[in-house]
C-alpha positions as CSV (number, residue, x, y, z in Angstrom):
1,M,10.0,13.9,-38.9
2,P,12.9,11.7,-39.2
3,D,12.5,7.8,-38.1
4,I,12.8,6.8,-34.7
5,K,16.0,4.7,-33.8
6,A,15.2,1.9,-31.4
7,Y,16.2,-1.5,-30.5
8,A,13.8,-4.4,-30.9
9,A,13.2,-7.9,-30.7
10,M,12.3,-9.6,-33.9
11,E,11.2,-12.8,-32.5
12,A,10.9,-14.5,-29.1
13,G,13.6,-14.8,-26.8
14,A,16.0,-13.2,-29.4
15,D,18.3,-10.7,-28.9
16,L,17.7,-7.0,-29.6
17,Q,18.7,-5.5,-33.0
18,P,18.8,-1.9,-34.0
19,Y,15.6,-1.1,-35.7
20,E,13.8,2.1,-37.4
21,Y,10.2,3.0,-38.0
22,D,8.6,6.0,-39.3
23,P,6.1,7.4,-36.2
24,G,3.9,9.0,-38.8
25,D,2.4,12.6,-37.8
26,L,2.2,13.2,-34.2
27,A,-1.3,13.1,-32.8
28,H,-3.2,16.2,-31.6
29,N,-3.0,14.6,-27.7
30,Q,0.4,13.2,-27.9
31,V,4.1,14.5,-27.0
32,E,7.3,13.2,-28.4
33,I,10.1,12.6,-25.9
34,A,13.8,12.6,-26.4
35,V,14.5,9.6,-24.0
36,E,17.4,10.0,-21.9
37,A,17.3,6.7,-19.7
38,C,15.1,4.2,-19.7
39,G,15.0,1.1,-16.9
40,V,15.0,-2.7,-17.8
41,C,12.3,-4.5,-15.9
42,H,11.4,-8.0,-15.6
43,S,8.2,-7.3,-17.4
44,D,10.4,-6.4,-20.3
45,L,12.3,-9.6,-20.2
46,S,8.7,-11.7,-20.2
47,M,7.3,-9.5,-23.3
48,I,10.6,-10.1,-25.2
49,D,10.5,-14.0,-24.5
50,N,6.9,-14.0,-25.1
51,D,6.1,-15.6,-21.7
52,W,2.5,-14.1,-21.4
53,R,1.6,-15.2,-24.8
54,A,1.1,-11.5,-25.3
55,S,3.8,-10.5,-27.3
56,S,3.9,-9.3,-31.2
57,Y,7.0,-8.7,-33.5
58,P,9.1,-6.4,-33.7
59,L,8.7,-5.7,-30.1
60,I,10.2,-2.5,-28.9
61,A,10.0,-3.0,-25.1
62,G,10.9,-0.4,-22.3
63,H,8.4,1.3,-20.0
64,E,10.3,3.3,-17.4
65,A,11.7,6.1,-19.6
66,V,12.6,9.5,-18.7
67,G,13.5,12.6,-21.3
68,K,12.6,15.8,-22.3
69,I,9.7,16.8,-24.7
70,T,10.5,17.9,-27.6
71,A,7.4,18.1,-29.7
72,S,3.7,18.3,-28.5
73,G,0.2,17.9,-30.5
74,S,-2.1,20.8,-31.0
75,H,-4.4,19.8,-28.2
76,V,-1.7,19.4,-25.5
77,K,-1.8,22.1,-22.9
78,N,-0.7,21.0,-19.5
79,L,2.9,20.1,-20.8
80,K,5.6,22.2,-22.5
81,V,8.4,21.7,-24.9
82,G,11.8,21.0,-22.9
83,Q,9.9,19.9,-20.1
84,M,11.3,16.8,-18.0
85,V,8.9,13.8,-17.9
86,G,8.6,10.2,-17.1
87,V,6.5,7.4,-18.6
88,G,5.7,4.0,-17.2
89,W,3.7,0.8,-17.9
90,N,0.8,2.7,-19.7
91,S,1.0,5.1,-22.9
92,E,-2.7,5.6,-23.4
93,S,-6.1,5.5,-22.1
94,C,-9.5,6.4,-23.8
95,L,-10.8,9.2,-20.8
96,H,-14.2,8.0,-21.0
97,C,-14.6,4.7,-19.9
98,S,-16.0,4.0,-16.0
99,P,-12.4,3.3,-14.8
100,C,-11.0,6.5,-16.6
101,L,-13.8,8.8,-15.1
102,S,-13.3,7.6,-11.9
103,G,-9.6,8.2,-11.9
104,S,-8.1,4.8,-12.3
105,H,-6.8,5.5,-15.8
106,Q,-4.5,2.6,-15.5
107,R,-7.5,0.3,-15.6
108,C,-8.7,1.7,-18.9
109,T,-10.9,-0.8,-20.7
110,K,-9.4,0.6,-23.9
111,G,-5.8,1.7,-22.9
112,V,-2.5,0.9,-24.5
113,T,0.5,-0.3,-22.5
114,T,3.8,1.1,-23.2
115,I,5.4,-2.2,-23.6
116,R,3.1,-3.5,-26.1
117,G,3.2,-0.2,-28.4
118,H,6.7,1.2,-28.9
119,G,8.6,1.6,-25.9
120,G,11.6,3.4,-24.5
121,F,13.9,1.4,-26.0
122,A,14.7,4.2,-28.1
123,D,16.0,7.3,-28.8
124,R,12.5,8.9,-28.9
125,M,9.2,7.8,-28.1
126,R,5.5,9.1,-28.2
127,V,2.5,9.0,-25.7
128,Q,-0.7,10.6,-24.9
129,D,-0.2,13.7,-22.6
130,I,-1.4,12.6,-19.6
131,W,0.9,9.7,-19.5
132,A,4.0,12.0,-19.7
133,V,4.2,13.0,-16.0
134,P,6.3,15.9,-15.1
135,L,9.5,15.2,-12.6
136,P,9.1,17.6,-9.9
137,D,11.9,20.1,-8.7
138,G,15.0,18.2,-7.0
139,M,14.6,14.9,-8.8
140,D,17.4,13.0,-10.0
141,A,16.2,12.4,-13.9
142,R,19.3,9.9,-14.5
143,S,17.9,7.6,-11.5
144,A,14.1,8.1,-11.7
145,G,13.1,5.8,-14.5
146,P,12.3,2.7,-12.4
147,L,9.7,4.8,-10.1
148,F,7.5,4.9,-13.1
149,C,6.8,1.4,-12.8
150,G,8.5,-0.7,-9.7
151,G,8.0,2.3,-7.7
152,I,4.2,3.1,-8.7
153,T,3.7,-0.8,-8.7
154,V,4.4,-0.7,-4.9
155,F,3.5,2.7,-3.9
156,A,0.0,2.1,-5.4
157,P,-1.0,-0.6,-2.9
158,M,0.0,1.3,0.1
159,M,-2.4,4.1,-0.9
160,D,-5.2,2.2,-2.2
161,H,-5.3,-0.2,0.9
162,D,-5.2,2.4,3.4
163,L,-1.7,1.6,5.0
164,K,-1.2,3.7,8.2
165,P,1.9,4.7,9.8
166,T,1.2,2.9,12.9
167,D,0.9,-0.1,10.8
168,R,3.3,-3.1,10.5
169,I,3.9,-4.4,7.1
170,G,6.0,-7.3,6.0
171,I,8.0,-6.9,2.5
172,V,8.2,-10.4,0.5
173,G,11.1,-10.4,-1.8
174,I,13.8,-7.6,-1.7
175,G,14.7,-6.7,-5.4
176,G,13.7,-4.2,-7.9
177,L,10.3,-3.6,-6.3
178,G,11.0,-4.9,-2.6
179,H,13.9,-2.3,-2.1
180,L,11.7,0.9,-3.2
181,A,8.7,-0.6,-0.9
182,V,11.1,-0.9,2.2
183,Q,12.0,2.6,1.4
184,F,8.4,3.7,1.2
185,A,6.8,2.0,4.1
186,R,9.6,3.4,6.6
187,A,9.2,7.2,5.4
188,W,5.1,6.2,5.7
189,G,6.2,5.7,9.4
190,C,5.5,1.9,9.5
191,E,7.2,-0.7,11.5
192,V,8.9,-2.7,8.6
193,T,10.2,-6.3,8.3
194,A,11.8,-7.5,4.9
195,F,11.6,-11.2,3.7
196,T,14.4,-12.4,1.6
197,T,16.3,-15.3,0.7
198,S,19.4,-13.2,0.6
199,M,20.8,-12.8,4.4
200,D,23.9,-10.8,3.0
201,K,21.6,-8.2,2.3
202,E,20.6,-7.5,5.8
203,A,23.0,-4.8,6.9
204,E,21.8,-2.9,3.3
205,L,18.1,-3.4,3.9
206,R,18.5,-1.9,7.7
207,E,20.2,1.1,5.9
208,L,17.1,1.2,3.3
209,G,14.8,1.5,6.1
210,A,13.7,-2.2,7.4
211,H,13.2,-2.4,11.2
212,H,13.9,-6.1,10.9
213,V,15.1,-8.8,8.4
214,V,13.8,-12.3,8.2
215,N,15.2,-15.3,6.2
216,S,12.0,-16.4,4.1
217,K,13.3,-19.9,4.1
218,D,13.0,-20.0,7.8
219,Q,9.7,-21.3,8.5
220,D,10.2,-21.3,12.4
221,A,10.7,-17.5,11.8
222,L,7.7,-17.2,9.9
223,K,5.7,-19.1,12.3
224,A,7.0,-16.7,15.3
225,L,5.3,-13.7,13.2
226,R,1.6,-15.0,13.7
227,G,-0.8,-12.3,13.9
228,N,2.1,-9.8,13.3
229,F,1.1,-7.6,10.1
230,D,-1.4,-5.5,9.0
231,M,-0.1,-5.7,5.7
232,V,2.0,-8.3,4.0
233,L,3.2,-6.8,0.3
234,S,4.7,-10.0,-1.9
235,T,6.9,-8.7,-4.6
236,V,7.8,-12.3,-6.0
237,N,6.6,-14.6,-8.8
238,V,7.1,-17.6,-7.4
239,T,4.7,-19.6,-5.3
240,L,5.4,-19.0,-1.6
241,P,3.8,-20.9,1.4
242,W,0.8,-18.4,1.3
243,H,-0.8,-20.0,4.3
244,R,2.3,-19.3,6.5
245,Y,2.0,-15.6,5.5
246,M,-1.9,-15.5,5.9
247,S,-1.1,-16.6,9.3
248,A,1.3,-14.1,9.7
249,L,-1.5,-11.3,9.4
250,A,-3.2,-9.6,12.4
251,P,-7.2,-9.5,12.3
252,E,-8.2,-7.5,9.5
253,G,-4.7,-7.9,7.9
254,R,-4.2,-7.9,4.0
255,L,-2.2,-9.8,1.9
256,I,-1.5,-8.0,-1.3
257,T,0.5,-9.4,-4.6
258,V,2.0,-7.4,-7.0
259,G,4.4,-10.5,-8.4
260,M,2.6,-12.2,-11.3
261,V,2.6,-15.7,-9.5
262,G,1.9,-18.4,-12.2
263,E,0.0,-20.8,-10.3
264,P,-3.0,-20.7,-8.2
265,M,-2.5,-19.2,-4.4
266,G,-4.2,-22.0,-2.6
267,I,-5.8,-20.1,0.3
268,S,-8.4,-21.6,2.3
269,A,-12.0,-19.8,3.0
270,G,-11.0,-20.6,6.6
271,Q,-7.9,-18.5,6.8
272,L,-9.9,-15.8,5.2
273,I,-13.0,-15.9,7.6
274,A,-10.8,-16.2,10.7
275,G,-10.0,-12.5,11.6
276,G,-11.8,-11.2,8.4
277,K,-8.5,-11.3,6.6
278,S,-8.1,-10.5,3.0
279,V,-6.1,-11.2,-0.5
280,G,-5.7,-9.0,-3.1
281,G,-3.7,-7.8,-6.0
282,S,-2.5,-4.5,-7.3
283,D,-1.4,-3.0,-10.9
284,T,0.0,0.2,-11.3
285,G,-1.3,3.6,-10.6
286,A,-3.1,6.7,-12.5
287,P,-1.2,9.8,-13.7
288,H,-2.3,11.6,-10.3
289,M,-1.4,8.8,-8.2
290,V,2.4,8.6,-9.9
291,S,2.5,12.5,-9.4
292,K,2.2,12.0,-5.9
293,M,4.6,9.3,-5.7
294,L,7.3,11.5,-7.5
295,E,6.8,14.2,-4.8
296,F,6.9,11.6,-1.9
297,C,10.1,10.4,-3.4
298,V,11.8,13.8,-3.1
299,R,10.4,14.8,0.1
300,H,12.0,11.6,1.4
301,N,14.8,11.3,-0.5
302,I,13.7,7.7,-2.0
303,K,15.8,6.4,-4.7
304,P,16.2,3.4,-6.7
305,M,19.6,1.5,-6.3
306,V,20.6,1.5,-9.9
307,D,23.3,-0.3,-12.5
308,Y,23.8,1.9,-15.4
309,F,24.6,0.4,-19.3
310,P,24.5,2.5,-22.3
311,M,21.6,1.8,-24.5
312,S,24.1,0.7,-27.1
313,D,25.1,-2.5,-24.7
314,I,21.1,-3.5,-24.2
315,N,21.9,-7.0,-24.7
316,K,24.5,-6.9,-21.9
317,A,22.3,-4.9,-19.5
318,I,19.1,-7.7,-20.2
319,A,21.7,-10.5,-19.5
320,H,22.9,-8.8,-16.3
321,L,19.3,-8.7,-15.3
322,K,18.3,-12.2,-16.2
323,E,21.6,-13.5,-14.3
324,G,20.2,-11.8,-11.2
325,K,23.3,-9.5,-10.9
326,A,21.2,-6.6,-10.7
327,R,21.1,-4.8,-7.4
328,Y,18.4,-3.7,-7.9
329,R,17.6,-2.0,-11.3
330,V,19.2,-1.6,-14.2
331,I,19.1,1.8,-16.5
332,L,19.9,2.3,-20.2
333,E,21.3,6.0,-21.0
334,N,20.9,7.4,-24.3
């Protein structure tokens, strides 16, 4: 097969450059995908800049890819050439460790993440067949990419922590993840409060489904919500006044973070014990949960709000995201 044409960072923090590599023979359990579109996520920037000290170069990022299957391995039975699929954070799992056998493939002890392999900033990519999730009928393939990372990241904790239609949820940080979380929670039937530092978004957030919009810099407004929420979902990667959000939880409420906060959260035992509250984190989701999320999106017309760039303008797209201009996701198109 011809070489795969991609865009790679050759060193930490560098602009991406055209890069070609020989993918070798297609494995028996892999599919090859012609990438039509790929989202750009803050995690891509973190890997390009080696913020997590886990990058190796040349690095081909991109983990919100959508495209058509062009080839499949000899053991692939569940997918067909020509089928439209999406790929997210994970590209391979072992299928025999305890997390895999219990249905949590995204937590595989030997798993491979797309972002640390050969990702979607390319004309083609390869993944294990179970991680190529088919798009349901009626889904807009052009905008679907961010659902495979940003979408499942906020959908999974709602499933895993048994969010109910009668619950009140606060969503902290209305960006690439938060604007999807608002849509999911509203369609779920919850009473939705959006916390944002950008009150110019208020009308837009109400249109997306928020019942209430609160300025997260307003400590008095946060104090007034004491005991209100069954769940607070934080999508930000900065330190917050966590004790205030803990106080905003109802008895047995849960504070769940999906943002990679660098500092310890500093929540006291007393805040956990009083009211039986809990704090947790959430990653992404297994293929079956991704599939459920996509069906939910089609049923409720949930879509990311997207800025589009040609794949060839990848460095402009990255700058657009770094400068905080994205509202709310960025997608590269081949």
